[in-house]
C-alpha positions as CSV (number, residue, x, y, z in Angstrom):
1,X,50.5,-70.5,-31.4
2,X,47.9,-67.8,-31.7
3,X,47.1,-65.1,-29.1
4,X,43.6,-65.0,-27.7
5,X,41.5,-62.0,-28.6
6,X,41.2,-60.8,-25.0
7,X,44.9,-60.5,-24.7
8,X,45.6,-58.5,-27.9
9,X,47.2,-55.1,-27.4
10,X,45.2,-51.9,-28.2
11,X,45.4,-51.0,-31.8
12,X,45.4,-47.7,-33.5
13,X,41.8,-48.4,-34.7
14,X,40.6,-48.9,-31.1
15,X,42.1,-45.5,-30.2
16,X,40.3,-43.9,-33.1
17,X,37.0,-45.4,-32.1
18,X,37.3,-44.1,-28.6
19,X,38.5,-40.6,-29.7
20,X,35.7,-40.3,-32.3
21,X,33.1,-41.3,-29.7
22,X,34.5,-38.7,-27.2
23,X,34.5,-35.9,-29.8
24,X,30.9,-36.9,-30.8
25,X,29.7,-36.7,-27.2
26,X,31.4,-33.3,-26.6
27,X,30.0,-32.0,-29.9
28,X,26.5,-33.1,-29.1
29,X,26.6,-31.5,-25.7
30,X,27.9,-28.3,-27.2
31,X,25.1,-28.2,-29.8
32,X,22.3,-29.0,-27.2
33,X,23.5,-26.5,-24.5
34,X,22.4,-23.3,-26.4
35,X,19.1,-24.8,-27.3
36,X,18.3,-25.5,-23.6
37,X,19.8,-22.3,-22.2
38,X,17.8,-20.1,-24.6
39,X,14.6,-21.3,-22.8
40,X,15.6,-19.5,-19.6
41,X,14.4,-15.9,-19.1
42,X,16.8,-13.1,-20.1
43,X,18.8,-11.6,-17.3
44,X,17.3,-8.2,-18.0
45,X,13.9,-9.7,-17.6
46,X,14.7,-11.2,-14.2
47,X,16.4,-7.9,-13.1
48,X,13.3,-6.0,-14.2
49,X,11.2,-8.0,-11.9
50,X,9.4,-10.7,-13.7
51,X,6.3,-11.7,-11.7
52,X,6.7,-14.7,-9.5
53,X,4.0,-17.1,-8.3
54,X,4.0,-18.4,-4.7
55,X,2.0,-21.4,-3.5
56,X,0.5,-20.6,-0.1
57,X,-0.8,-24.1,0.8
58,X,2.3,-25.2,2.8
59,X,2.2,-22.1,5.1
60,X,0.4,-23.0,8.3
61,X,-1.7,-20.6,10.3
62,X,0.6,-18.3,12.3
63,X,3.6,-19.0,10.1
64,X,5.4,-16.9,7.5
65,X,7.8,-17.4,4.6
66,X,10.3,-15.2,2.9
67,X,10.6,-15.2,-0.9
68,X,12.6,-12.8,-3.2
69,X,11.2,-10.6,-5.9
70,X,13.3,-8.0,-7.7
71,X,16.1,-8.8,-5.3
72,X,14.0,-7.8,-2.3
73,X,12.8,-10.0,0.5
74,X,9.0,-10.5,0.6
75,X,7.4,-11.7,3.8
76,X,4.1,-13.7,3.3
77,X,2.4,-14.2,6.7
78,X,-0.6,-16.4,7.3
79,X,-2.0,-14.5,10.3
80,X,-4.2,-16.1,12.9
81,X,-7.7,-14.7,13.6
82,X,-6.3,-13.2,16.8
83,X,-3.6,-11.4,14.9
84,X,-6.1,-10.0,12.4
85,X,-8.5,-8.9,15.1
86,X,-5.7,-7.1,17.0
87,X,-4.5,-5.4,13.8
88,X,-8.1,-4.2,13.1
89,X,-8.7,-3.0,16.7
90,X,-5.8,-0.4,16.5
91,X,-6.9,3.2,16.5
92,X,-5.4,4.3,13.1
93,X,-5.1,8.0,14.4
94,X,-2.4,6.9,16.9
95,X,-0.1,5.4,14.2
96,X,2.9,7.3,12.8
97,X,1.9,6.3,9.2
98,X,-1.9,5.8,9.4
99,X,-3.3,2.9,7.4
100,X,-6.0,0.5,8.1
101,X,-5.4,-3.2,8.1
102,X,-8.0,-3.6,5.4
103,X,-6.1,-1.4,3.1
104,X,-3.0,-3.5,3.4
105,X,-4.5,-6.9,2.6
106,X,-6.8,-8.2,-0.2
107,X,-10.5,-8.4,0.5
108,X,-11.6,-11.9,1.3
109,X,-8.0,-13.0,2.1
110,X,-7.7,-11.0,5.4
111,X,-5.4,-13.6,7.0
112,X,-2.6,-13.1,4.3
113,X,-0.2,-10.3,4.8
114,X,2.3,-9.7,2.0
115,X,5.0,-7.0,2.6
116,X,8.4,-6.0,1.4
117,X,10.7,-7.0,4.3
118,X,13.0,-3.9,4.2
119,X,12.9,-1.5,7.2
120,X,11.9,2.0,6.1
121,X,14.4,3.6,8.4
122,X,17.8,2.5,6.9
123,X,17.0,-0.6,4.8
124,X,17.7,-3.3,7.2
125,X,15.9,-6.7,7.1
126,X,13.4,-7.0,10.0
127,X,12.8,-10.3,11.8
128,X,9.2,-11.7,11.6
129,X,7.2,-12.6,14.7
130,X,9.3,-10.5,17.0
131,X,8.8,-7.3,18.9
132,X,6.0,-6.0,21.2
133,X,3.3,-6.5,18.5
134,X,4.2,-10.0,17.3
135,X,4.8,-8.5,13.8
136,X,8.3,-7.5,12.7
137,X,11.3,-6.1,14.6
138,X,14.3,-4.4,13.1
139,X,17.3,-5.2,15.4
140,X,19.5,-2.6,13.8
141,X,17.8,0.5,15.2
142,X,14.8,-0.9,17.1
143,X,11.8,-0.3,14.8
144,X,8.8,-2.3,15.7
145,X,6.0,-3.2,13.2
146,X,2.7,-4.8,14.0
147,X,1.1,-7.9,12.3
148,X,-0.1,-5.6,9.6
149,X,3.4,-4.3,8.9
150,X,2.6,-0.8,10.3
151,X,5.3,1.1,12.2
152,X,4.4,1.2,15.9
153,X,7.7,2.2,17.6
154,X,11.2,3.3,16.6
155,X,12.8,5.5,14.1
156,X,11.3,4.1,10.9
157,X,9.0,6.8,9.3
158,X,6.8,4.5,7.2
159,X,5.0,1.2,7.2
160,X,6.5,-1.8,5.5
161,X,5.5,-1.4,1.8
162,X,3.0,-3.8,0.2
163,X,4.2,-5.0,-3.2
164,X,1.8,-5.3,-6.1
165,X,0.3,-8.8,-5.9
166,X,-2.9,-10.6,-6.7
167,X,-4.5,-13.9,-5.8
168,X,-4.5,-16.3,-8.8
169,X,-6.4,-18.9,-6.7
170,X,-7.2,-19.4,-3.0
171,X,-3.8,-21.0,-2.5
172,X,-1.6,-19.1,-5.0
173,X,-0.5,-15.5,-5.4
174,X,1.3,-13.7,-8.2
175,X,3.7,-10.9,-7.0
176,X,4.6,-8.3,-9.6
């Protein structure tokens, strides 16, 4: 009586086939991994602040987003016409750190405010769309910024800084 082929016990040859296949798979992955990882930017480049591009099209009027560049939070706010008008109507001479709204935005893109979201008092992260001026509010010590990122109340000595940025198109900016 002969045994059927489906009931034969595993042989040494079967084990060698499986082991060889496993070693080949691991070896292939080990060879491909460095080729793929070398395409990523160097850690020093990332830490030095490689420029980032941000698509503005999903940001509705009156909304903002927060992105990170050089490890810092960057607020990008799509201001309403009312917010722009209110920011421009402020008497600059009354501000602790006098700057016009026009000097804080790019010409032709007045609705877009781009600022580094770090309070100039002690480095806290302010909250957008809060405070008396619908701009930014730092809950740690009470600094209040307007919709142009200018200090209006509280202990912060300076306005929120504007990072270096440029419009690549009407719906995309490059920060850095």
